[in-house]
N, C-alpha and C positions, 0 to 999 in steps of 0.2 A: 522405750517408755522411760518416762522422766522419774527420777526418784524424789525423795521429800526433800530433798536441798536444791535441786534442779527445780522443783517448783516455787520455792523458796526466792531463788534466783530469777526468774521468770517473771515473778509479781514486783520486781524491783528492788528485793530485798528489805521492803515496808513489811515489818510482821503484823502491821495495822491493816494491809491490803486485802480484799476479798480473796477467797479462794473459790476454784470456779466447782468444784463436787460439795459444795457444803449444803446446797440446796436438794442435792438427791438425799441424803440422810433424812434433812428434815422433812422433807415429802414422805418418807417411807415412815418416819417415827409418827407423825400426823395420822398418817393412814391406821397404822397399827394400833394408836391410841385410840382412834375413832371407833375402829372395829372392836377394840376392848370392851367399851363403853356401850359397843351393841351388844355384843355375846357375853359379858358375863353376867348381866341381870339375866338372859335367857335361860344360862346353863346352868346357875343355882337356882333357880325357879322350877326348873324342869327336876334338880336333883332333888329337891325338897318335898315337890310334889310326889317323887317317886319313894320316898321315904314314908311317905303317910300313906301312899299305893300299897307298897308290900307290909307296911304293918296293918292295913285294915285287913289285906287277904289272910294274912296269918292269924289275926284273930277272929274272923270270921271261920276258917278251917277248923281253931282250935273251939270254936262256940257250938260249930256242928258235932265236934268229937265227943262233949261232953254231953250231950244230949242222950236219956237213954233211947235204948233199941227200938222200943215201940215208936218212939218218937223220929228216929233218925233212920226210918228204913226207906223211904223214898228219897233222901238225902244221899244216903249210902250208895243208892243205885246211881243217883245224877253225878255224883262226885262229890265229896265232901271239900277237896282242895280248890276246887274253881265253880262249881253252879253258883252259890251266893254271892261269891266276889264279882263274878262276870257279871251277874244280874244287877250287883250294886253300881260297879262301874260304868255300865251301859247306860244305867237311869242316870246317872252325874253328865255322861260326855252327852247324852239329848239333851240334859236341860242347859250344857255350856252351849251347844251348838245355837240353841236358839237365842240366848243372850249376847253370846259373841258380837253379833253383827251391830248393836245397839250402843254399844258401849263405845267408849273413844279408844284411838291407837293407844295411848298412856295405859291402858288396863290390857293391851295384848300379852303381854310378858306376863302377867297374870293367869291368862287363858293359857298358854303354853303350860306352866307348871301343873294346872290343874287337869288339862285334855290331855297332854302328851306324858305328864308326869305322874299324876295322882291315875287318873282314868286307865292310861296304857299300862300301868304297873297292878294297879289291883286285879284287872283282868287278865288272863291268861291264856294263849291258844295252845302251848306247847303240853299244858299238864292237860288240856281236855283231850288233844289228839292222843297221847300217851293211855289215857284211860280207854278211852273206845279200842286204840290199836290190840290193847292187853286184852279186851273184850274179844277180839276178834280171832287173837293166839289160842286164845282157850277155849275156844268151840262158841263164845254166847253170841253169836252173830245176829241172833234177831234183837237183844239188850242193846248190842253196837250200833244198830240201826236206830233204834228207839233213839236211843241216846245222842246220836248224831242230829235228829230231827228236832228232838227236844230242845237241845241245845241251841241250835240255831234258831230256832222259835222263839226262845226266851230270852235270849239278847238281843234280837230285833226287836220284839213286844217292849222290852226293857228300855230302850232305847227312844222308841215312840212315845212309851209313857213320861218319861222325860221331857222328850220335846214338848209332849201336849201340856206336862206342868210347866214349864215355863211360857209359852205360849198361853196358858192361863193368866198367870201373874202380869203377862205384857198386858191383857185387854183388861185386868184389874185396875191396873194404872193407868189404861187408855180411858176408862169410863170415869175416872176417878180426877181426869182432865190433868195427869201428868205432863209436863212439859220434858219431851225426850231432845235429846241433843242429833239424832239422829231419827228418820221415820222410823217408826214400830213395824216395820218390815223385813223380812230377809229378803234385801236386794238380789243377792246374788242367787238364791234360790228362787226368785222368783223371773231372774234372766234364763236361768235353767228351762223353768218351766214353760218359757215363752219360745224359748228356742224349740223345744221339743214339740211344741204343737205348731209350730213354723214349720217344722220337718214333715208333721202329719199332715199339714194342710198341702203343701206341694206334691206330697204322694200321691194323691188323688188325681191320676191322669186320664181315668177313663170312669164314666158314672152314667146312671139313668135318673139323673137329678131334674134334667131341662136345663136352658141357655140361661133362664133367669138366676135359679140357684146356685149354676155354674158361677156364675160374676158374683153372686153373694159370695162364694168361697173365695173366690180371687181378692175380692175387697176384703174379707175377714183376714185374710194373708198378708196383706198390704197393712193393714191398722196392726196386727200383730208386730210386724217389722220395725213399724217407726214405734210402736210400745217398746219393743226390744232395744233399739237404738234410745230412745230415752231413757230410760233405765241405765244403760250401760254412761249415758252423760252423767247421770245422777250418781252413779259411783264414784265417776273420776270427779266431777264437782266437791260431793264430800270430801274426797281424799285430797283434793287441794285445799279447801277451809281448815281443816286439820293441819295439814303441812304447815299453814299461814299463820294459822291464829291459836294452835295449841299443840306444840311442839312436845313432842316425846321426849320426858328428861327423867332420868333415872341416876341416882348414885351409885355407882359401880363399885367404888370403895366398900361402902356399906351393904351390897349383895354380898361382896366375896368375902367379908370380915364374917358375916351371918353363916353363910356356906362352909368356910372354913371351921368356927363352931360345933355347928352342929356336925359337920362329919366328922370330927375330934371326937368328939362325944360320943358318938354312935360306934366309931373304931374301937373304943375303952371299953364301952357297958359288956361287949362278949366275954371278957377274958376277963371280967371281976369275982369269977366264984359260981356263976350259975350251973346247974348242970348242963350235962354234955348235949340233951335236946333242946334246953331251951336257950344255951349259947347258938347250939345253929340257927335256929330262927332270930335272933337278935343279930347275928352274921347277916342273914339275908337281906337285910335292912340295908346293911353296908353295901351290899354290892348291887342294889336294885339301880342306881342312878347310872351303873356302866353300861347296864342293858338298854336303859331308858335315852341315855343320850346318845347310842351308836345307832339306836332307834331313829332317833331324832333325825340325824344326821345323815343316815340312810335315805330318809324319807324325803330331804329336800329334792333329790332326784326325779319324785314324781311329779314334778312340775314339769318335766320335759314334754316335750308334744308327743313323743313316744309313746309315753309310759300314760297318754292323757286318758284312755281307756280300760288300762288294767296297771293299778298301783303294784308294780314289779317289787318296789323297794319298800312295801309293807307285806307283800307274800314271800318275799327273800329272807326276812327276820324269823317271820313263823316258820318258814320250812326248815330253817336250819336249827331255829330253836327246839322245834321238834325232834329232830331226827337226833340231836345232840342230849337232848331230855332222856330218849330211848338208851342213847348209849351208858350216860350216867346210872340210867336202872340197870343196864346189862351186867356194869363194873359194879354197883352195890349188891344185886344178886351173886355175882362170883365170889366177892369178897364175903360175905352170909355164908355162901358153901363152904369155905374154906377156914372160917374163922368163927369162934364162940361171939353173943351178941357183946360182951363185955370187953372183949378184945381191943387192943388200941388199934388197930387197923381199922375195925367196923366203927370205932368212937370217931376215927379221923374220916371215914365216907362219911359220916352222919353230920357231921361239925362243915367240912369243907365241900364234898360232894353234893348231899343232899339239900344241906342247909345255903351255903354260898353259892353255888354254882346253879342247882337244879331250881330251887325256890327264888333264890335271889337274883341270879343274873339271865338266866334264861326265861323266868316267869316273868321278868320285866323286858326282856329282847321281844318277846312274843307280845299280842294283843288282840284281844278281841273288840274292844272299843272301836279303836280306829277302823278295823276290818270293815267291822258294822255302819261307821260313818261314813266310809267309802262306798259300801253297798247302797246305804242311801242315796247318794249323789249320784252314784252310775244309774240307777234304777229311777232317779229323773229326768235323764238325758235319753236311755234307751234301757229298757228291760234286761234283753240280750247281755249286755255288757255287763250289767249286775250277776246276772246266774252265770254266766261265763265264767266271772271273778270267784264267783264262790264255789262252783263246780271243782275248777282246777287247783283252787288253796288247799279244800278241803280232801279230794281225791288223790292228788301228789303226795299229800303230807304223811295221809294215812297207808298208802301204799310203801313209802318209804319205812314209815315206823312199823309196820307189819313186817317188812323185811328183817331190820334190826333186830328185834323181838322174837321174831320166829326163829331166824338164825340161832339164836342162844336157846331158846327153847328145845331145837332140835340136837345142838350140839355141843350145850353148854355142859358146865358141871355141877349145876343144882336148877331147883326151878326158881322162877322169877320172882320176885318180892311182892309185886303188884298182882 
């Protein structure tokens, strides 16, 4: 191996002679810089969305708690800390899903902040799973089953209402002859619908329709295939036009400075003299982006072919967050049994355990809005895939959560707080 002096001699002793390895670091630096220009706006957008998402979830929870007992009976049963946030987050997700395909890729970074950041952190799978598991452990199994069905139905209904609201706005602009930059149709959804209908047509192996109808079935199948191929080509052409004439440009430095400023401010606020409970909820905002970003980078693996029919990397964060939420609840119950409510240990649990970890990090790591969006997408291709994904997500998480809470209920040193 040549030393630095030997390499100078090899270049003829000329200090201005080019060195052989200079192109490699330059190439790596260029790739790194290009990657930062892409990733920094996405990371900051998701973080800002997470701050707002956790904030709205906390505000809706506190709003529900301020209602009189007669007004809040149903909300208490459905869950103060997750029912209203899940409904709001799923509605916004449905609206964003309808509008995202219509806007240029320049706006994709903002949709990442809205869908992954805001909606993903406003909704929470872990808190809902914890509430249902606690009902099972306490023997209120009928209430638990009713809550399961009502929560799933309300989340899906809210998502579809948001989608329909977005569709209504699209129709309004269409009637008023608004000049869309893209066709006012969700091309990816149209392609999925065509593929599902093609599969249905191909599944017709035997029938009693007669020869003429059978020929029409085959002709319809071929027409659907042509439409599907045309839809695929249109999607590719739109992407090419955007790449050629509407390049995505973001100022990474401005995004970074904005993210740093907001983050520093939110990390200072919880420690400037608020009560322990208020500080815990403010600290939850600071921990929200950690859960949201971890969930985002895990979800990138869902695009792999093996997870096409089961988004494992959405299931995994929901499952892990559900178990850890139960563990934190057990820790809090144990501390409450050994210490009075005003003790330093209990205050530390409220601030860091309940606020930062449970409400902030785990509440943002798990999501209902993305889960419902994936269920909607899977049902567009095959209902079995959607029902399988929903069933496995709920049942596996519930079994694990019931086990954790049940073990403490049986052998713990005090009652569960929940």
